[in-house]
N, C-alpha and C positions, 0 to 999 in steps of 0.2 A: 398482301403477303407479310406475315408476321415474322420478323427476325429480331434478335438482340442486336443493338447497334453499339459500336465502340463508344460513342459519345455518352450513351446511358451507363455503360460500364464505368467510365471515368467519373461521371457525376455521382455515381454510387460509392465512389472511393475504392472500388475493387481492383484498380490498376496500380494504386500507389505502393511503391516498394516491391511490386510484383514483377515476374518475368513475362514479358509480352513478346509473342512471336508473330511477326507480320509477314503474310504472303503478299508481296507486291508484284506488279508486272513491270519489270525493268528490262524486258527483252527489246533492246534498242538496236537500230541498224549501225553497223560499223564498216569502215573501209578495210582494204586489204592489210593495212598496217595496224588495225585494231582500234583506230580512232573512232569515237562516237560521232556519227554524222547528223543525228537528230535526237534531241533529248526530251521530247515532250513527256514521255512516260516517266522519266526520272523526276521531272519537275512536278508531275501530277501525284507522285508518291510522297512528296515532302509533307503535306498537311497531316497525313495519318501518322507518320513517324514523329513529327513535331508534337502532335497531340499526346503521344505516348511518353515522350521525354518530359513534356510540361507537366504530365501527371505524376512524375517521379518514378517511372517504371525503368526496369532493366530491359533494354530493347534489342531484339534480334530481328533482322529483316533478311528475307531471301527471295529469290526469283529464279526462273529458268533463263537461259540466254542461249540462243541458237539451238542446234540439234546435237548435243553431245551424246556419246555412247555411254550407257550406264556402266559404272564401275571403272571407267577409263578417263582419268583427268588429263586434259591437254591444255597447255597455256592459253590457246585461243578461246577456250571455253570459260575462262575465268571471269568472274564479276569484278576483278580489280579495277578496270577502267570505269565501270559503273560506280564503284565505291569512291573513286577519285572525283568523279563529276558530282556525285551526291554530296561529298564532303565540301566541294567548292560552293555548292548552293546553300549548304547549311552552316558553313563557316567552322568546320571541325574535321579532325582526322577520323576516318572510319576504318578500323582494322578489318581485314578479310580473314575469316576463319575457315580453314579446310578441315575435312574429316570430323565434322561437328555432330554427327548423329548420336554418338555415345556420351556427349556432354559438352556444355558451353559455359565458360566462366564469364559472366557479365553481371555488373553491379548496377543498382539503381542510379539513373543519370547517365549511364554509359549506352553507347550504340555500337553494335557490331554488325557486319555483313556476313551472312553465312553463304559459303561458296555455292555456286550453281546447283540448285536442288535436283536437277535432272541427271546429275552424275551419280546420285545415290541409287544403288541397285534396288529395284522394286518400286521406284517413284511412279513411273508411268502406269504400272499395273495395279497401283494402290495396294501394295503388300501390307497386310495387317501388322506384321511384326515391326516393319519400318514405321508405320503410322503411330503405333503405340510408343515407340522410342522417341519420335519427334514430339508427341503430345506430352511426354514426361519432361521435356525441356522447358515447358512453360506453364504459367498459371492462366494466361489468357491467349487464345489464338484469334488473330484478326485477319479475315480474308478481305483484301482490298485490291484484288486483281480480276476485274470483270473479264478481261481478255482470255482468262483461263477458266472461267466459270462453267463452261460447257464440257470440261474434262474432269472425270472422277479420278484424280491422281492423289498421291500421298499427301502433298502439301495443299491440295485444294479440297479434298474430301476426307481422306483417312484421318488426318490430324484433327479435323473438326469433330469427328466422331468421339474421340477419346480425350481431348483437352478438357480441363476443368470448366473453362468458359470458352464458348465459340461464338464469335460475333462478326458483323459486317463493318468494315471500315468506311470512311466517308465517301470514297469513290464508289464502292459497291453499293452503299446505301442510296447514293444519288441515282445510280442506274436503276435500282429497284423502284424508286419513286417515279422516275421518268417513264419506265415501262408500264407501271400501274396507271399513270395519268394518260398515256397514249393508247394503251391496248385493253387494260382491264376495266377502266371506267372512263372512256373517252367522251369529250364534249363533241356532239355531232354538228354538222356532218364530219365523218372521219374519212379522210382522203389518204390513200397510200400510193406512193410512187415506187414502182419496182422496175428497175432498168438494168441493162447489162447485155452481154453478148449472147447468152444462151438461156433458153427456157429451161433446159434440162437441169441447170445448176440451181434454178430458183422455182422449179415447178411446185414443190411442196409448200413453199412460201406463198405462191400465188393461190394455191388451193385453200390454204388456211385463211388467208386474208379475204378471199371471196366469201367466206361465211360471216365476215364481221364489218367490212368497210362499206362506205356509201359510194365511193368512186375509187376505182383501181386504175391508176395511170400506168401504162406500160411504155417503156422506151428502149432505144438501142435495138440490138438484134432481136430482143424479146418482142418488141412492137412489130417487127417485120413478120415474125411467125404468126402473130395475132392478125396482121393484115392478110396473110394467106388464108387464115381461118375465116376471114370475112369475105373471101372470094376475090381478093384483089391481087394484081400482078406486082411483083417487087423486083423484077429484073434479076440482076446477079447479086442482090443484097444478101448479107449474112442472115441466115434463118435456119430453122430446123423443121423441114417439111414433115418429118416423121412424128412430130409432136403437135400437128395441127388439130388432131382429135382432142388432145388434152386442153389446148387453148380454147377450142370450141366449148368444151365442158365448163371451163372457168367463166366464159362469157354467159353461158346458159345459167350457171349457178348464181351469178350476179343479177341477171335479168329476172330470175325467179323471185328474188328479194326486192325487186324494184330498184336495183342498183345498176351501175353502169361501168363498162370498160370503154372509154373513149378511143375510137380508132382515128388515126391522123387523117385529116382531109387534105392537107398539103404537106409536102416533104422537100428536103434539100438533097439533090442528087449530084453525083459526080461520076465520071467514067473510070476513075481509078481511086484507090485508097492512098491519098498522099496529101501532105499539107499544102502543096501548091496546085492541087487539082482545081479545075474550074467548078464553082458551085452554081447549081441551077435550081431555082425554086419551081416546083411543078405541083399541079393538082395530083393528089394521090392516085387518081384514076388514069394519069398520063405517064406513068413510069415506063420507060422503054426497056427492051430486053437486055441492053448493055449498060443500064444504069445501076449505080449502087446508092442506096438510101443511107446518108450519113448524118441526118438530123431531121427533126420535125420542122415543118414550115412555119412562117410567122403567124398565119391565121390560127393554126392548131395551137401554137405556143401561147397566143393571146387568149384563146378560149380556155386553155388549161390554167393559165395565170388567174383568170377571173374565178375559176372554181376554187383555186387555192386561197385566194383572198377572202372567199366566202366560207372557208372551212372553219370548223371548230377545233379539229385536231389534224395534224399532218405527220405521216411517217414517211421518211425519204431514204431510199436505198438505191443509188445509182444515177449517173448522168443519162440524159435522154438522147444524146448524140455524141459525136467524136469531138468533145469540147476542147481537147488538146490542140486541135487545128482551128485557127481563128475563123476560117470560112464556115465552120460547122459547129460553132459554139453558141449560136443565138438561142437555140431551144433550151439548152441547159442554163444559160445565163438568165433568160426570161423567167424560167421556173424558179431558179435560185433567188432572184430578186423578188418574185411574187411571194415566196415563202418568207423571206426577210421582212416584207412589208405587211404580211398577214397578221391579224390579231390572234390567229390560232396558236395553240401549243404545238411546237414542232419537235420531233425526235428524228435525228439523222444519224446514220452510221454506214460504215463501209469505206474502204480505202479511197476509191474514186470519188465518192461523195465528199469525203473530207478534203480531197484535193480541190474539188470544185468550190467548196465553202471558202477555202483559203484563197483560191484564185480571185474570187469576187469579194473578198474581205467582209463576209457577213457573219463571222463567228459570233459576234455579240447579239445578232438578231435571230439566232436559232435557239429554241427553248432548251434543248439538251443535245449535245453531240456525244454519241456513244464512243467509248474507247475500245470496244471489242469487235473484231471482225466476225469470226465464226460464231462467237457467243451471241452477237447481235442478230445474225441470220437465224440462229436456232430459236431465239425469242420470237422472231417474226413468224416462224413455223408453228408457234404455239407450244413448243416443247418446254418442259420444266427443266431448267439447268441443274446439274448435279450439285453445284455449290449452293444454289438457292434451296434445293431440296433438303440438304443436310442441315443448313442453318435454320430452316423452318422447323425441322424435327427437334433440334436442340432447344429452340425457343419454346416449343410446346412441352418440353420437359421429359 
């Protein structure tokens, strides 16, 4: 995937003394009082902003925050708390500019925060007039918000059409590199783990991966639906019987390529969905009518761990059991540690996956941890993200 990178723009001298507009992802969680409760995205945005400042640019950064109503500013939608935290991290005051579409006064060496971009009318529908006005604010547009790359909005697509230079920031560039490494040109065998509560939410991902991967590991409620497709009983476990046909088709598509969807041979069951429920390990053929499957069993976990350790590339989206409950975390923990110990390049994404990585302290052992939820899932579906598409078009001239 050929895109212009911000690092190349800087090394060419094209950012020095110029106006640089950075679209970051600063959409962080806040409590009821507006205090930021988790600042990973803010910290992740610092390198791109610092690059621009070090290059002698006049720097503007914006992001969406929450779900504001276009054209209606409310104090709770303000990026002011984000600017304050970013200022603390960077050791400088960062002014927040409202009503910025028609002009911004920023000098080389200065950094300003442009108020919540989703307050601007036409942002979400990528209004061309708005896009042209925003493009006129800058000499260089830098997209560094992978979490929004699947949306064709004013600050993610439109501005990139019309800005004199449009490029990918370091975060977006790293995502592109990781995606290419894992999916476009993977070292084999390529093993994908797709887990979660419902097949319906990830059916298109399963279908797309079935054309490319060597092993497709399914977990959680998704695995239960695949167990039904294999003719097994799952008691009162979470599943989607109406999608058994689709699951069967995925298994058949994999088999036709000489690939595999491993079905659990043992499972961990309980009579209720609760942290203090009694966990019982059973052969997958022995699930009772009143059982709920809440994890894969130790034999299945060990077998999958061996596959992961022998993989060339691993793509991971979702825990394989209810890992939040200690009695039902062994499957996810075993798989997480196997990925950490594997020599394979690993690409992981999704909120629950990130929570599992944090729980088991393996951040440094994952090849690349994706910062985008919906964008990551669309990449797994084989879709071309709008942000990538427009940056590629601009790179091709």
